C-alpha positions as MATLAB code, in Angstrom:
seq = 'MSSYVLSEYKAQQSNERGFRFIKAPLFFTSTVFVKNPERVSAIGMIMGLCLLVYNQAQRKLRQQLEATNQGVKNQVNKLTNKPTMRWIFQMFQALHLVTINGEKQVSNLTQYRQDVLRHLGQYCCQYYLIFTGG';
ca = [
      -9.717   -6.778  -57.874;
     -10.153   -5.086  -61.251;
     -13.284   -3.209  -60.095;
     -11.274   -1.846  -57.157;
      -8.505   -0.639  -59.463;
     -11.066    0.933  -61.781;
     -12.828    2.754  -58.925;
      -9.505    4.037  -57.589;
      -8.534    5.246  -61.039;
     -11.853    7.071  -61.458;
     -11.491    8.669  -58.017;
      -8.082    9.962  -59.076;
      -9.691   11.980  -61.869;
     -11.315   14.361  -59.390;
      -7.869   15.153  -58.012;
      -6.468   15.614  -61.488;
      -9.315   18.005  -62.355;
      -8.305   20.080  -59.364;
      -4.883   20.652  -60.884;
      -6.148   21.623  -64.353;
      -5.487   25.264  -63.443;
      -1.800   24.513  -63.990;
      -2.439   24.388  -67.734;
      -4.243   27.729  -67.736;
      -2.205   30.512  -69.371;
      -2.972   32.851  -66.461;
      -1.099   30.587  -64.059;
       2.309   31.114  -65.760;
       3.590   27.617  -64.936;
       5.839   27.701  -67.985;
       7.806   30.547  -66.377;
       8.708   28.543  -63.254;
      11.986   26.664  -63.481;
      13.215   24.695  -60.505;
      16.344   22.566  -60.702;
      16.671   21.469  -57.093;
      14.579   18.337  -56.333;
      13.782   19.605  -52.838;
      12.292   22.764  -54.319;
      10.224   20.755  -56.788;
       8.849   18.823  -53.805;
       8.202   22.060  -51.926;
       6.289   23.574  -54.853;
       4.274   20.361  -55.162;
       3.410   20.511  -51.462;
       2.388   24.167  -51.655;
       0.235   23.504  -54.699;
      -1.409   20.575  -52.930;
      -2.179   22.741  -49.905;
      -3.575   25.464  -52.141;
      -5.846   22.944  -53.826;
      -6.995   21.716  -50.408;
      -7.882   25.253  -49.276;
      -9.571   25.986  -52.614;
     -11.726   22.852  -52.382;
     -12.586   23.455  -48.718;
     -13.702   27.020  -49.486;
     -15.799   25.838  -52.419;
     -17.363   23.098  -50.287;
     -18.145   25.495  -47.431;
     -19.717   28.049  -49.767;
     -21.855   25.433  -51.492;
     -22.992   23.954  -48.165;
     -23.925   27.387  -46.824;
     -25.824   28.287  -49.970;
     -27.728   25.013  -49.841;
     -28.453   25.325  -46.111;
     -29.854   28.843  -46.537;
     -31.594   27.989  -49.807;
     -29.746   30.799  -51.582;
     -27.517   31.096  -54.595;
     -25.109   33.333  -56.429;
     -25.183   34.421  -60.032;
     -22.870   32.484  -62.311;
     -21.060   33.635  -65.450;
     -24.285   33.708  -67.494;
     -26.198   35.532  -64.741;
     -28.182   32.458  -63.637;
     -28.674   31.694  -59.968;
     -26.748   28.644  -58.754;
     -26.014   27.066  -55.390;
     -22.942   25.292  -56.787;
     -20.551   28.068  -57.856;
     -16.894   27.331  -58.450;
     -14.293   29.163  -56.403;
     -12.694   30.211  -59.660;
     -15.841   32.206  -60.456;
     -15.953   33.637  -56.921;
     -12.298   34.694  -57.227;
     -13.100   36.390  -60.531;
     -16.001   38.213  -58.859;
     -13.615   39.561  -56.236;
     -10.838   40.495  -58.643;
     -12.100   44.085  -58.883;
     -11.731   44.750  -55.145;
      -8.869   46.861  -53.852;
      -7.671   47.895  -50.420;
      -7.248   51.672  -50.281;
      -6.213   53.985  -47.488;
      -7.974   57.335  -47.306;
      -6.959   59.764  -44.555;
      -5.311   56.890  -42.703;
      -8.431   54.721  -42.818;
      -8.412   51.419  -44.700;
     -11.344   50.729  -46.988;
     -12.180   48.125  -49.601;
     -13.285   49.605  -52.914;
     -16.042   48.009  -55.027;
     -17.325   45.919  -52.108;
     -20.963   45.737  -53.105;
     -23.728   44.366  -50.921;
     -23.855   41.324  -53.202;
     -20.154   40.570  -52.612;
     -20.625   41.109  -48.875;
     -23.425   38.529  -48.906;
     -21.124   36.012  -50.613;
     -18.432   36.703  -48.009;
     -20.874   36.106  -45.167;
     -21.479   32.621  -46.543;
     -17.732   31.977  -46.380;
     -17.516   32.891  -42.690;
     -16.218   35.507  -40.311;
     -12.530   35.188  -41.226;
     -13.236   35.976  -44.864;
     -15.419   38.869  -43.755;
     -12.660   40.262  -41.533;
     -10.171   40.026  -44.389;
     -12.432   42.389  -46.357;
     -12.982   44.643  -43.306;
     -16.504   43.392  -42.615;
     -16.848   42.943  -38.886;
     -19.903   41.097  -37.656;
     -21.065   40.738  -34.107;
     -20.526   37.348  -32.494;
];
């Protein structure tokens, strides 16, 4: 019984690591005040869903990179096939949607960033105005 409890406790740590972003100063959690218990539950549910999407995107990207035997450059410019979504989000922070003469364009969308998007799938590509056949 105690080995089961220990394994469950250790498995919980991966979930807790997923929520470590809450402590990051960029997340501004200290500025959110919710008094209503239903709203606290709602925020918890939204955060859980966000973590699910984050982890699914990271998993998909890593699987695609491994399947194609490719990688992306990490923070220290080394090639890796296990990037974090946090790093990918930081890579895409410099992109902006602009409208020029009524036509929407994404600024700073380099070929490298387009390659990363292709690993994430067609919906991510469409979001950044990359339309692929098929």
